[in-house]
A tleap script that builds the chain and sets N, CA, C and O, in Angstrom:
source leaprc.protein.ff14SB
mol = sequence {
  NMET GLY ASP ARG PHE ARG GLN TRP MET GLN
  GLU ARG TYR GLY THR ASP GLN LEU ASN ARG
  PHE LEU SER ILE VAL VAL LEU ILE LEU LEU
  VAL ILE SER ILE PHE ALA ARG ASN VAL ILE
  LEU ASP LEU VAL ILE MET LEU LEU LEU ILE
  TRP GLU LEU TYR ARG THR LEU SER ARG ASP
  ILE GLY LYS ARG GLN ASP GLU ASN GLN LYS
  PHE LEU ASP VAL THR GLY ARG VAL THR GLY
  PHE PHE ARG GLY GLY MET ARG GLN ALA LYS
  ASP ARG ASP HIE LEU TYR PHE LYS CYS PRO
  ASN CYS GLY GLN LYS VAL ARG VAL PRO ARG
  TYR LYS GLY HIE ILE GLU ILE THR CYS PRO
  LYS CYS ARG THR LYS PHE VAL LYS ASP THR
  GLY LYS LEU CARG
}
set mol.1.N position { 35.109 2.336 14.826 }
set mol.1.CA position { 34.080 3.342 14.666 }
set mol.1.C position { 32.754 2.791 14.148 }
set mol.1.O position { 31.680 3.189 14.598 }
set mol.2.N position { 32.853 1.855 13.181 }
set mol.2.CA position { 31.658 1.211 12.617 }
set mol.2.C position { 30.904 0.387 13.631 }
set mol.2.O position { 29.675 0.322 13.590 }
set mol.3.N position { 31.629 -0.255 14.555 }
set mol.3.CA position { 31.014 -1.046 15.570 }
set mol.3.C position { 30.261 -0.196 16.566 }
set mol.3.O position { 29.180 -0.571 17.021 }
set mol.4.N position { 30.832 0.956 16.910 }
set mol.4.CA position { 30.204 1.901 17.829 }
set mol.4.C position { 28.864 2.391 17.245 }
set mol.4.O position { 27.847 2.424 17.938 }
set mol.5.N position { 28.889 2.764 15.978 }
set mol.5.CA position { 27.702 3.259 15.299 }
set mol.5.C position { 26.662 2.151 15.250 }
set mol.5.O position { 25.493 2.384 15.556 }
set mol.6.N position { 27.078 0.949 14.868 }
set mol.6.CA position { 26.122 -0.164 14.826 }
set mol.6.C position { 25.522 -0.493 16.191 }
set mol.6.O position { 24.346 -0.842 16.296 }
set mol.7.N position { 26.319 -0.381 17.205 }
set mol.7.CA position { 25.840 -0.662 18.569 }
set mol.7.C position { 24.861 0.455 19.022 }
set mol.7.O position { 23.873 0.188 19.706 }
set mol.8.N position { 25.163 1.707 18.622 }
set mol.8.CA position { 24.288 2.834 18.973 }
set mol.8.C position { 22.962 2.739 18.248 }
set mol.8.O position { 21.929 3.102 18.810 }
set mol.9.N position { 22.964 2.257 17.011 }
set mol.9.CA position { 21.762 2.107 16.251 }
set mol.9.C position { 20.967 0.895 16.613 }
set mol.9.O position { 19.807 0.794 16.214 }
set mol.10.N position { 21.531 -0.044 17.358 }
set mol.10.CA position { 20.788 -1.240 17.672 }
set mol.10.C position { 19.535 -0.960 18.518 }
set mol.10.O position { 18.574 -1.728 18.463 }
set mol.11.N position { 19.534 0.127 19.295 }
set mol.11.CA position { 18.381 0.422 20.091 }
set mol.11.C position { 17.430 1.317 19.412 }
set mol.11.O position { 16.411 1.691 19.992 }
set mol.12.N position { 17.727 1.692 18.162 }
set mol.12.CA position { 16.927 2.651 17.420 }
set mol.12.C position { 16.016 1.949 16.454 }
set mol.12.O position { 16.227 0.772 16.165 }
set mol.13.N position { 14.991 2.636 15.934 }
set mol.13.CA position { 14.021 2.045 15.039 }
set mol.13.C position { 14.569 1.777 13.647 }
set mol.13.O position { 14.397 0.673 13.132 }
set mol.14.N position { 15.209 2.729 13.035 }
set mol.14.CA position { 15.739 2.540 11.711 }
set mol.14.C position { 14.765 2.978 10.663 }
set mol.14.O position { 13.892 3.802 10.933 }
set mol.15.N position { 14.896 2.428 9.428 }
set mol.15.CA position { 14.022 2.872 8.375 }
set mol.15.C position { 12.916 1.810 8.067 }
set mol.15.O position { 13.050 0.632 8.400 }
set mol.16.N position { 11.908 2.251 7.467 }
set mol.16.CA position { 10.800 1.376 7.062 }
set mol.16.C position { 10.133 1.983 5.814 }
set mol.16.O position { 10.686 2.922 5.242 }
set mol.17.N position { 9.008 1.502 5.386 }
set mol.17.CA position { 8.352 1.947 4.138 }
set mol.17.C position { 7.914 3.416 4.277 }
set mol.17.O position { 7.961 4.162 3.298 }
set mol.18.N position { 7.503 3.828 5.441 }
set mol.18.CA position { 7.045 5.208 5.614 }
set mol.18.C position { 8.239 6.155 5.454 }
set mol.18.O position { 8.136 7.189 4.794 }
set mol.19.N position { 9.398 5.781 6.077 }
set mol.19.CA position { 10.570 6.597 5.916 }
set mol.19.C position { 11.064 6.667 4.467 }
set mol.19.O position { 11.530 7.711 4.009 }
set mol.20.N position { 10.953 5.521 3.743 }
set mol.20.CA position { 11.342 5.549 2.340 }
set mol.20.C position { 10.410 6.494 1.553 }
set mol.20.O position { 10.874 7.245 0.695 }
set mol.21.N position { 9.158 6.456 1.835 }
set mol.21.CA position { 8.164 7.338 1.169 }
set mol.21.C position { 8.504 8.785 1.509 }
set mol.21.O position { 8.502 9.635 0.619 }
set mol.22.N position { 8.787 9.077 2.736 }
set mol.22.CA position { 9.136 10.444 3.149 }
set mol.22.C position { 10.424 10.894 2.347 }
set mol.22.O position { 10.497 12.028 1.873 }
set mol.23.N position { 11.402 9.992 2.217 }
set mol.23.CA position { 12.591 10.375 1.495 }
set mol.23.C position { 12.310 10.689 0.039 }
set mol.23.O position { 12.899 11.625 -0.503 }
set mol.24.N position { 11.455 9.961 -0.597 }
set mol.24.CA position { 11.104 10.187 -1.962 }
set mol.24.C position { 10.355 11.533 -2.103 }
set mol.24.O position { 10.618 12.295 -3.034 }
set mol.25.N position { 9.430 11.814 -1.182 }
set mol.25.CA position { 8.697 13.068 -1.204 }
set mol.25.C position { 9.665 14.229 -1.021 }
set mol.25.O position { 9.518 15.240 -1.708 }
set mol.26.N position { 10.671 14.132 -0.108 }
set mol.26.CA position { 11.617 15.144 0.105 }
set mol.26.C position { 12.447 15.389 -1.112 }
set mol.26.O position { 12.710 16.541 -1.455 }
set mol.27.N position { 12.877 14.325 -1.791 }
set mol.27.CA position { 13.662 14.488 -3.005 }
set mol.27.C position { 12.880 15.181 -4.102 }
set mol.27.O position { 13.416 16.036 -4.807 }
set mol.28.N position { 11.623 14.821 -4.249 }
set mol.28.CA position { 10.768 15.468 -5.281 }
set mol.28.C position { 10.585 16.970 -4.913 }
set mol.28.O position { 10.650 17.832 -5.789 }
set mol.29.N position { 10.364 17.262 -3.654 }
set mol.29.CA position { 10.175 18.647 -3.253 }
set mol.29.C position { 11.467 19.424 -3.413 }
set mol.29.O position { 11.435 20.602 -3.769 }
set mol.30.N position { 12.617 18.784 -3.156 }
set mol.30.CA position { 13.876 19.498 -3.337 }
set mol.30.C position { 14.110 19.860 -4.809 }
set mol.30.O position { 14.627 20.935 -5.114 }
set mol.31.N position { 13.728 18.958 -5.716 }
set mol.31.CA position { 13.867 19.283 -7.147 }
set mol.31.C position { 12.953 20.414 -7.495 }
set mol.31.O position { 13.362 21.307 -8.237 }
set mol.32.N position { 11.723 20.433 -6.997 }
set mol.32.CA position { 10.790 21.486 -7.289 }
set mol.32.C position { 11.286 22.805 -6.694 }
set mol.32.O position { 11.133 23.863 -7.304 }
set mol.33.N position { 11.888 22.735 -5.485 }
set mol.33.CA position { 12.324 23.998 -4.848 }
set mol.33.C position { 13.525 24.594 -5.557 }
set mol.33.O position { 13.809 25.777 -5.365 }
set mol.34.N position { 14.228 23.845 -6.351 }
set mol.34.CA position { 15.317 24.370 -7.181 }
set mol.34.C position { 14.752 25.400 -8.184 }
set mol.34.O position { 15.353 26.449 -8.417 }
set mol.35.N position { 13.618 25.086 -8.754 }
set mol.35.CA position { 13.032 25.963 -9.758 }
set mol.35.C position { 12.079 26.985 -9.169 }
set mol.35.O position { 11.936 28.083 -9.706 }
set mol.36.N position { 11.442 26.643 -8.095 }
set mol.36.CA position { 10.487 27.554 -7.466 }
set mol.36.C position { 10.974 27.927 -6.065 }
set mol.36.O position { 10.644 27.240 -5.098 }
set mol.37.N position { 11.732 28.976 -5.946 }
set mol.37.CA position { 12.184 29.333 -4.602 }
set mol.37.C position { 11.052 29.808 -3.767 }
set mol.37.O position { 10.476 30.866 -4.023 }
set mol.38.N position { 10.718 29.026 -2.751 }
set mol.38.CA position { 9.643 29.405 -1.878 }
set mol.38.C position { 9.964 29.035 -0.463 }
set mol.38.O position { 10.375 27.903 -0.206 }
set mol.39.N position { 9.792 29.953 0.477 }
set mol.39.CA position { 10.205 29.786 1.854 }
set mol.39.C position { 9.305 28.735 2.489 }
set mol.39.O position { 9.770 27.954 3.319 }
set mol.40.N position { 8.023 28.696 2.118 }
set mol.40.CA position { 7.076 27.674 2.697 }
set mol.40.C position { 7.469 26.316 2.270 }
set mol.40.O position { 7.444 25.378 3.067 }
set mol.41.N position { 7.837 26.177 1.018 }
set mol.41.CA position { 8.291 24.861 0.471 }
set mol.41.C position { 9.550 24.423 1.247 }
set mol.41.O position { 9.640 23.274 1.679 }
set mol.42.N position { 10.472 25.295 1.414 }
set mol.42.CA position { 11.722 24.960 2.154 }
set mol.42.C position { 11.375 24.572 3.591 }
set mol.42.O position { 11.997 23.657 4.132 }
set mol.43.N position { 10.439 25.209 4.205 }
set mol.43.CA position { 9.983 24.859 5.591 }
set mol.43.C position { 9.378 23.448 5.636 }
set mol.43.O position { 9.656 22.666 6.545 }
set mol.44.N position { 8.560 23.150 4.652 }
set mol.44.CA position { 7.936 21.794 4.545 }
set mol.44.C position { 9.020 20.745 4.401 }
set mol.44.O position { 8.973 19.706 5.058 }
set mol.45.N position { 9.999 21.009 3.543 }
set mol.45.CA position { 11.094 20.067 3.346 }
set mol.45.C position { 11.868 19.845 4.645 }
set mol.45.O position { 12.172 18.700 4.982 }
set mol.46.N position { 12.189 20.893 5.372 }
set mol.46.CA position { 12.906 20.769 6.637 }
set mol.46.C position { 12.073 19.972 7.697 }
set mol.46.O position { 12.627 19.171 8.451 }
set mol.47.N position { 10.743 20.212 7.733 }
set mol.47.CA position { 9.916 19.510 8.679 }
set mol.47.C position { 9.860 18.047 8.333 }
set mol.47.O position { 9.925 17.200 9.223 }
set mol.48.N position { 9.740 17.725 7.048 }
set mol.48.CA position { 9.762 16.296 6.652 }
set mol.48.C position { 11.013 15.607 6.983 }
set mol.48.O position { 11.004 14.467 7.448 }
set mol.49.N position { 12.127 16.286 6.748 }
set mol.49.CA position { 13.471 15.710 7.057 }
set mol.49.C position { 13.641 15.507 8.588 }
set mol.49.O position { 14.206 14.506 9.031 }
set mol.50.N position { 13.150 16.459 9.361 }
set mol.50.CA position { 13.200 16.287 10.807 }
set mol.50.C position { 12.328 15.117 11.286 }
set mol.50.O position { 12.726 14.357 12.170 }
set mol.51.N position { 11.166 14.988 10.706 }
set mol.51.CA position { 10.271 13.903 11.042 }
set mol.51.C position { 10.873 12.574 10.649 }
set mol.51.O position { 10.797 11.626 11.430 }
set mol.52.N position { 11.448 12.464 9.519 }
set mol.52.CA position { 12.115 11.251 9.094 }
set mol.52.C position { 13.278 10.870 9.981 }
set mol.52.O position { 13.431 9.711 10.365 }
set mol.53.N position { 14.100 11.862 10.305 }
set mol.53.CA position { 15.239 11.598 11.214 }
set mol.53.C position { 14.721 11.191 12.617 }
set mol.53.O position { 15.269 10.272 13.225 }
set mol.54.N position { 13.719 11.838 13.108 }
set mol.54.CA position { 13.114 11.483 14.427 }
set mol.54.C position { 12.653 10.053 14.414 }
set mol.54.O position { 12.925 9.300 15.349 }
set mol.55.N position { 11.929 9.653 13.323 }
set mol.55.CA position { 11.430 8.269 13.252 }
set mol.55.C position { 12.586 7.280 13.197 }
set mol.55.O position { 12.551 6.232 13.843 }
set mol.56.N position { 13.624 7.626 12.410 }
set mol.56.CA position { 14.767 6.728 12.256 }
set mol.56.C position { 15.514 6.527 13.605 }
set mol.56.O position { 15.903 5.407 13.937 }
set mol.57.N position { 15.703 7.588 14.350 }
set mol.57.CA position { 16.494 7.520 15.617 }
set mol.57.C position { 15.636 7.234 16.851 }
set mol.57.O position { 16.159 7.189 17.964 }
set mol.58.N position { 14.321 7.039 16.669 }
set mol.58.CA position { 13.437 6.832 17.782 }
set mol.58.C position { 13.698 5.498 18.504 }
set mol.58.O position { 14.024 4.483 17.889 }
set mol.59.N position { 13.541 5.548 19.808 }
set mol.59.CA position { 13.654 4.285 20.629 }
set mol.59.C position { 12.270 3.654 20.871 }
set mol.59.O position { 12.190 2.519 21.340 }
set mol.60.N position { 11.219 4.353 20.567 }
set mol.60.CA position { 9.882 3.839 20.786 }
set mol.60.C position { 9.479 3.010 19.521 }
set mol.60.O position { 8.754 3.467 18.638 }
set mol.61.N position { 9.969 1.858 19.512 }
set mol.61.CA position { 9.776 0.997 18.317 }
set mol.61.C position { 8.333 0.636 18.074 }
set mol.61.O position { 7.899 0.582 16.923 }
set mol.62.N position { 7.568 0.383 19.136 }
set mol.62.CA position { 6.170 0.027 18.991 }
set mol.62.C position { 5.333 1.136 18.307 }
set mol.62.O position { 4.496 0.858 17.448 }
set mol.63.N position { 5.578 2.379 18.708 }
set mol.63.CA position { 4.787 3.474 18.090 }
set mol.63.C position { 5.177 3.637 16.662 }
set mol.63.O position { 4.313 3.895 15.823 }
set mol.64.N position { 6.490 3.494 16.326 }
set mol.64.CA position { 6.947 3.648 14.938 }
set mol.64.C position { 6.399 2.516 14.093 }
set mol.64.O position { 6.069 2.750 12.930 }
set mol.65.N position { 6.284 1.329 14.599 }
set mol.65.CA position { 5.688 0.227 13.859 }
set mol.65.C position { 4.219 0.463 13.638 }
set mol.65.O position { 3.713 0.148 12.561 }
set mol.66.N position { 3.504 1.008 14.616 }
set mol.66.CA position { 2.050 1.353 14.487 }
set mol.66.C position { 1.880 2.416 13.378 }
set mol.66.O position { 0.983 2.295 12.544 }
set mol.67.N position { 2.740 3.454 13.367 }
set mol.67.CA position { 2.670 4.434 12.327 }
set mol.67.C position { 2.914 3.859 10.948 }
set mol.67.O position { 2.232 4.216 9.988 }
set mol.68.N position { 3.870 2.984 10.852 }
set mol.68.CA position { 4.159 2.364 9.570 }
set mol.68.C position { 3.003 1.491 9.103 }
set mol.68.O position { 2.661 1.473 7.920 }
set mol.69.N position { 2.388 0.746 10.073 }
set mol.69.CA position { 1.274 -0.159 9.752 }
set mol.69.C position { 0.081 0.665 9.227 }
set mol.69.O position { -0.577 0.258 8.270 }
set mol.70.N position { -0.198 1.825 9.856 }
set mol.70.CA position { -1.297 2.703 9.381 }
set mol.70.C position { -0.959 3.195 7.952 }
set mol.70.O position { -1.850 3.249 7.104 }
set mol.71.N position { 0.282 3.546 7.683 }
set mol.71.CA position { 0.680 3.991 6.404 }
set mol.71.C position { 0.503 2.896 5.362 }
set mol.71.O position { 0.041 3.151 4.250 }
set mol.72.N position { 0.881 1.657 5.737 }
set mol.72.CA position { 0.717 0.505 4.817 }
set mol.72.C position { -0.774 0.239 4.583 }
set mol.72.O position { -1.156 -0.092 3.460 }
set mol.73.N position { -1.605 0.370 5.579 }
set mol.73.CA position { -3.051 0.128 5.439 }
set mol.73.C position { -3.611 1.159 4.389 }
set mol.73.O position { -4.353 0.788 3.478 }
set mol.74.N position { -3.238 2.426 4.549 }
set mol.74.CA position { -3.758 3.441 3.624 }
set mol.74.C position { -3.264 3.183 2.209 }
set mol.74.O position { -4.059 3.189 1.269 }
set mol.75.N position { -1.968 2.958 2.041 }
set mol.75.CA position { -1.411 2.751 0.754 }
set mol.75.C position { -1.972 1.453 0.122 }
set mol.75.O position { -2.192 1.372 -1.087 }
set mol.76.N position { -2.193 0.455 0.985 }
set mol.76.CA position { -2.736 -0.825 0.471 }
set mol.76.C position { -4.121 -0.641 -0.060 }
set mol.76.O position { -4.469 -1.226 -1.086 }
set mol.77.N position { -4.918 0.144 0.596 }
set mol.77.CA position { -6.298 0.460 0.134 }
set mol.77.C position { -6.281 1.180 -1.238 }
set mol.77.O position { -7.049 0.889 -2.155 }
set mol.78.N position { -5.324 2.155 -1.295 }
set mol.78.CA position { -5.220 2.980 -2.506 }
set mol.78.C position { -4.752 2.094 -3.703 }
set mol.78.O position { -5.354 2.100 -4.777 }
set mol.79.N position { -3.710 1.375 -3.476 }
set mol.79.CA position { -3.136 0.538 -4.578 }
set mol.79.C position { -4.096 -0.666 -4.852 }
set mol.79.O position { -4.205 -1.111 -5.995 }
set mol.80.N position { -4.734 -1.148 -3.883 }
set mol.80.CA position { -5.668 -2.249 -4.077 }
set mol.80.C position { -6.882 -1.780 -4.904 }
set mol.80.O position { -7.399 -2.532 -5.730 }
set mol.81.N position { -7.310 -0.589 -4.687 }
set mol.81.CA position { -8.390 -0.038 -5.496 }
set mol.81.C position { -8.039 0.013 -6.972 }
set mol.81.O position { -8.829 -0.359 -7.840 }
set mol.82.N position { -6.819 0.491 -7.226 }
set mol.82.CA position { -6.436 0.619 -8.630 }
set mol.82.C position { -6.111 -0.727 -9.235 }
set mol.82.O position { -6.308 -0.914 -10.436 }
set mol.83.N position { -5.628 -1.662 -8.460 }
set mol.83.CA position { -5.322 -3.041 -9.017 }
set mol.83.C position { -6.635 -3.783 -9.273 }
set mol.83.O position { -6.915 -4.215 -10.391 }
set mol.84.N position { -7.428 -3.920 -8.217 }
set mol.84.CA position { -8.627 -4.719 -8.277 }
set mol.84.C position { -9.803 -3.956 -8.957 }
set mol.84.O position { -10.586 -4.542 -9.706 }
set mol.85.N position { -9.899 -2.660 -8.678 }
set mol.85.CA position { -10.984 -1.873 -9.146 }
set mol.85.C position { -10.945 -1.726 -10.724 }
set mol.85.O position { -11.993 -1.725 -11.370 }
set mol.86.N position { -9.843 -1.616 -11.255 }
set mol.86.CA position { -9.760 -1.465 -12.752 }
set mol.86.C position { -10.193 -2.792 -13.358 }
set mol.86.O position { -10.907 -2.791 -14.361 }
set mol.87.N position { -9.795 -3.904 -12.800 }
set mol.87.CA position { -10.133 -5.217 -13.397 }
set mol.87.C position { -11.625 -5.405 -13.313 }
set mol.87.O position { -12.250 -5.884 -14.260 }
set mol.88.N position { -12.225 -5.018 -12.142 }
set mol.88.CA position { -13.637 -5.178 -11.967 }
set mol.88.C position { -14.435 -4.241 -12.931 }
set mol.88.O position { -15.498 -4.615 -13.426 }
set mol.89.N position { -13.910 -3.055 -13.174 }
set mol.89.CA position { -14.602 -2.147 -14.062 }
set mol.89.C position { -14.616 -2.672 -15.485 }
set mol.89.O position { -15.582 -2.422 -16.206 }
set mol.90.N position { -13.596 -3.383 -15.918 }
set mol.90.CA position { -13.486 -3.871 -17.277 }
set mol.90.C position { -14.233 -5.209 -17.446 }
set mol.90.O position { -14.562 -5.571 -18.576 }
set mol.91.N position { -14.508 -5.945 -16.372 }
set mol.91.CA position { -15.128 -7.232 -16.483 }
set mol.91.C position { -16.664 -7.060 -16.645 }
set mol.91.O position { -17.372 -6.673 -15.715 }
set mol.92.N position { -17.129 -7.363 -17.856 }
set mol.92.CA position { -18.541 -7.183 -18.144 }
set mol.92.C position { -19.360 -8.493 -17.945 }
set mol.92.O position { -20.587 -8.472 -18.034 }
set mol.93.N position { -18.686 -9.604 -17.681 }
set mol.93.CA position { -19.355 -10.851 -17.533 }
set mol.93.C position { -19.612 -11.297 -16.097 }
set mol.93.O position { -20.334 -12.261 -15.843 }
set mol.94.N position { -18.994 -10.560 -15.160 }
set mol.94.CA position { -19.068 -10.969 -13.747 }
set mol.94.C position { -19.383 -9.796 -12.867 }
set mol.94.O position { -19.113 -8.644 -13.208 }
set mol.95.N position { -19.980 -10.117 -11.686 }
set mol.95.CA position { -20.184 -9.120 -10.635 }
set mol.95.C position { -19.268 -9.555 -9.475 }
set mol.95.O position { -18.895 -10.722 -9.361 }
set mol.96.N position { -18.919 -8.578 -8.618 }
set mol.96.CA position { -18.110 -8.857 -7.456 }
set mol.96.C position { -18.831 -8.421 -6.200 }
set mol.96.O position { -19.311 -7.293 -6.091 }
set mol.97.N position { -18.895 -9.347 -5.251 }
set mol.97.CA position { -19.541 -9.090 -4.011 }
set mol.97.C position { -18.548 -9.402 -2.827 }
set mol.97.O position { -17.665 -10.253 -2.930 }
set mol.98.N position { -18.754 -8.671 -1.729 }
set mol.98.CA position { -17.934 -8.955 -0.553 }
set mol.98.C position { -18.737 -9.876 0.399 }
set mol.98.O position { -19.938 -9.683 0.593 }
set mol.99.N position { -18.080 -10.834 0.962 }
set mol.99.CA position { -18.669 -11.689 1.913 }
set mol.99.C position { -19.047 -10.927 3.165 }
set mol.99.O position { -18.192 -10.245 3.730 }
set mol.100.N position { -20.320 -11.009 3.640 }
set mol.100.CA position { -20.679 -10.249 4.815 }
set mol.100.C position { -19.918 -10.684 6.079 }
set mol.100.O position { -19.808 -9.900 7.022 }
set mol.101.N position { -19.410 -11.878 6.113 }
set mol.101.CA position { -18.756 -12.376 7.297 }
set mol.101.C position { -17.273 -12.015 7.350 }
set mol.101.O position { -16.806 -11.463 8.347 }
set mol.102.N position { -16.518 -12.328 6.266 }
set mol.102.CA position { -15.095 -12.184 6.324 }
set mol.102.C position { -14.559 -11.075 5.403 }
set mol.102.O position { -13.395 -10.691 5.521 }
set mol.103.N position { -15.391 -10.559 4.492 }
set mol.103.CA position { -14.956 -9.498 3.630 }
set mol.103.C position { -14.248 -9.977 2.362 }
set mol.103.O position { -13.769 -9.154 1.582 }
set mol.104.N position { -14.177 -11.247 2.151 }
set mol.104.CA position { -13.544 -11.823 0.926 }
set mol.104.C position { -14.360 -11.411 -0.333 }
set mol.104.O position { -15.589 -11.481 -0.339 }
set mol.105.N position { -13.667 -10.997 -1.351 }
set mol.105.CA position { -14.376 -10.683 -2.651 }
set mol.105.C position { -14.698 -11.982 -3.387 }
set mol.105.O position { -13.837 -12.849 -3.537 }
set mol.106.N position { -15.921 -12.107 -3.837 }
set mol.106.CA position { -16.379 -13.240 -4.556 }
set mol.106.C position { -16.847 -12.815 -5.924 }
set mol.106.O position { -17.617 -11.862 -6.039 }
set mol.107.N position { -16.411 -13.485 -6.957 }
set mol.107.CA position { -16.781 -13.169 -8.355 }
set mol.107.C position { -17.886 -14.176 -8.741 }
set mol.107.O position { -17.751 -15.383 -8.539 }
set mol.108.N position { -18.950 -13.648 -9.289 }
set mol.108.CA position { -20.059 -14.466 -9.752 }
set mol.108.C position { -20.508 -13.991 -11.114 }
set mol.108.O position { -20.362 -12.807 -11.421 }
set mol.109.N position { -21.063 -14.889 -11.966 }
set mol.109.CA position { -21.503 -14.496 -13.278 }
set mol.109.C position { -22.750 -13.603 -13.239 }
set mol.109.O position { -23.630 -13.766 -12.394 }
set mol.110.N position { -22.792 -12.677 -14.161 }
set mol.110.CA position { -23.933 -11.739 -14.288 }
set mol.110.C position { -25.151 -12.465 -14.851 }
set mol.110.O position { -25.050 -13.542 -15.438 }
set mol.111.N position { -26.304 -11.833 -14.649 }
set mol.111.CA position { -27.583 -12.258 -15.271 }
set mol.111.C position { -28.021 -13.646 -14.892 }
set mol.111.O position { -28.496 -14.388 -15.752 }
set mol.112.N position { -27.883 -14.026 -13.651 }
set mol.112.CA position { -28.343 -15.296 -13.176 }
set mol.112.C position { -29.512 -15.094 -12.211 }
set mol.112.O position { -29.959 -16.070 -11.610 }
set mol.113.N position { -30.009 -13.915 -12.039 }
set mol.113.CA position { -31.075 -13.651 -11.139 }
set mol.113.C position { -30.607 -13.703 -9.696 }
set mol.113.O position { -29.453 -13.396 -9.398 }
set mol.114.N position { -31.521 -14.098 -8.788 }
set mol.114.CA position { -31.148 -14.272 -7.352 }
set mol.114.C position { -30.382 -15.587 -7.225 }
set mol.114.O position { -30.883 -16.646 -7.604 }
set mol.115.N position { -29.169 -15.510 -6.692 }
set mol.115.CA position { -28.398 -16.722 -6.520 }
set mol.115.C position { -27.827 -16.733 -5.138 }
set mol.115.O position { -27.547 -15.692 -4.543 }
set mol.116.N position { -27.652 -17.978 -4.618 }
set mol.116.CA position { -27.014 -18.113 -3.298 }
set mol.116.C position { -25.501 -18.330 -3.530 }
set mol.116.O position { -25.073 -19.235 -4.246 }
set mol.117.N position { -24.733 -17.460 -2.892 }
set mol.117.CA position { -23.237 -17.495 -3.055 }
set mol.117.C position { -22.656 -18.060 -1.795 }
set mol.117.O position { -23.062 -17.709 -0.687 }
set mol.118.N position { -21.685 -18.954 -1.976 }
set mol.118.CA position { -20.934 -19.542 -0.870 }
set mol.118.C position { -19.536 -18.950 -0.902 }
set mol.118.O position { -18.831 -19.036 -1.908 }
set mol.119.N position { -19.156 -18.363 0.185 }
set mol.119.CA position { -17.790 -17.737 0.293 }
set mol.119.C position { -16.742 -18.888 0.304 }
set mol.119.O position { -16.832 -19.827 1.095 }
set mol.120.N position { -15.747 -18.770 -0.608 }
set mol.120.CA position { -14.741 -19.815 -0.649 }
set mol.120.C position { -13.839 -19.835 0.602 }
set mol.120.O position { -13.196 -20.848 0.878 }
set mol.121.N position { -13.789 -18.744 1.344 }
set mol.121.CA position { -12.874 -18.597 2.429 }
set mol.121.C position { -13.480 -19.129 3.748 }
set mol.121.O position { -12.876 -19.933 4.458 }
set mol.122.N position { -14.733 -18.628 4.046 }
set mol.122.CA position { -15.300 -18.974 5.330 }
set mol.122.C position { -16.547 -19.817 5.232 }
set mol.122.O position { -17.136 -20.197 6.244 }
set mol.123.N position { -16.953 -20.111 3.989 }
set mol.123.CA position { -18.179 -20.974 3.726 }
set mol.123.C position { -19.438 -20.362 4.162 }
set mol.123.O position { -20.395 -21.110 4.361 }
set mol.124.N position { -19.566 -19.033 4.344 }
set mol.124.CA position { -20.796 -18.366 4.628 }
set mol.124.C position { -21.625 -18.315 3.363 }
set mol.124.O position { -21.084 -18.094 2.280 }
set mol.125.N position { -22.913 -18.512 3.476 }
set mol.125.CA position { -23.836 -18.473 2.371 }
set mol.125.C position { -24.635 -17.177 2.460 }
set mol.125.O position { -25.157 -16.824 3.517 }
set mol.126.N position { -24.720 -16.470 1.321 }
set mol.126.CA position { -25.586 -15.257 1.242 }
set mol.126.C position { -26.184 -15.181 -0.129 }
set mol.126.O position { -25.674 -15.757 -1.090 }
set mol.127.N position { -27.315 -14.436 -0.205 }
set mol.127.CA position { -28.071 -14.362 -1.505 }
set mol.127.C position { -27.862 -12.944 -2.086 }
set mol.127.O position { -27.898 -11.961 -1.345 }
set mol.128.N position { -27.653 -12.847 -3.359 }
set mol.128.CA position { -27.518 -11.643 -4.060 }
set mol.128.C position { -28.236 -11.666 -5.374 }
set mol.128.O position { -28.493 -12.746 -5.906 }
set mol.129.N position { -28.567 -10.545 -5.914 }
set mol.129.CA position { -29.239 -10.431 -7.189 }
set mol.129.C position { -28.182 -10.056 -8.221 }
set mol.129.O position { -27.517 -9.029 -8.089 }
set mol.130.N position { -28.033 -10.868 -9.223 }
set mol.130.CA position { -27.061 -10.567 -10.323 }
set mol.130.C position { -27.714 -9.993 -11.579 }
set mol.130.O position { -27.052 -9.843 -12.606 }
set mol.131.N position { -28.974 -9.679 -11.506 }
set mol.131.CA position { -29.702 -9.098 -12.680 }
set mol.131.C position { -30.230 -10.216 -13.590 }
set mol.131.O position { -29.882 -11.393 -13.503 }
set mol.132.N position { -31.133 -9.705 -14.494 }
set mol.132.CA position { -31.713 -10.636 -15.435 }
set mol.132.C position { -31.222 -10.268 -16.819 }
set mol.132.O position { -30.939 -9.101 -17.092 }
set mol.133.N position { -31.123 -11.223 -17.666 }
set mol.133.CA position { -30.806 -11.059 -19.057 }
set mol.133.C position { -31.796 -10.214 -19.767 }
set mol.133.O position { -32.992 -10.482 -19.645 }
set mol.134.N position { -31.404 -9.206 -20.507 }
set mol.134.CA position { -32.393 -8.280 -21.122 }
set mol.134.C position { -32.927 -8.871 -22.360 }
set mol.134.O position { -33.765 -8.261 -23.024 }
savepdb mol mol.pdb
quit
């Protein structure tokens, strides 16, 4: 029986980060629905479960991978903002600029006036103003 199931699932997409996220959301909503009986909430839970099951059993692996990649891009931007953004907000001695060519973040000291910055990744040079000492 286990071999048949494994063979049947071989052509299917399976689970990924988006499906795990959907599972967590469904579990949270189920706990909420225990205390707040709401027909709309129950409908949302059912739709999320159906979507998760559809993605798991899908044979269109390329589309599911694209969906997962978009999800990872969005979550990466959100988590990256909180990881890097908080550090930048606390850093009073440096400024952060993005390279116009490759997008690499470059940290430079504050209050040096106009300086030429060389990107460590692609070696593009660009000029930025870091402010003047007051």
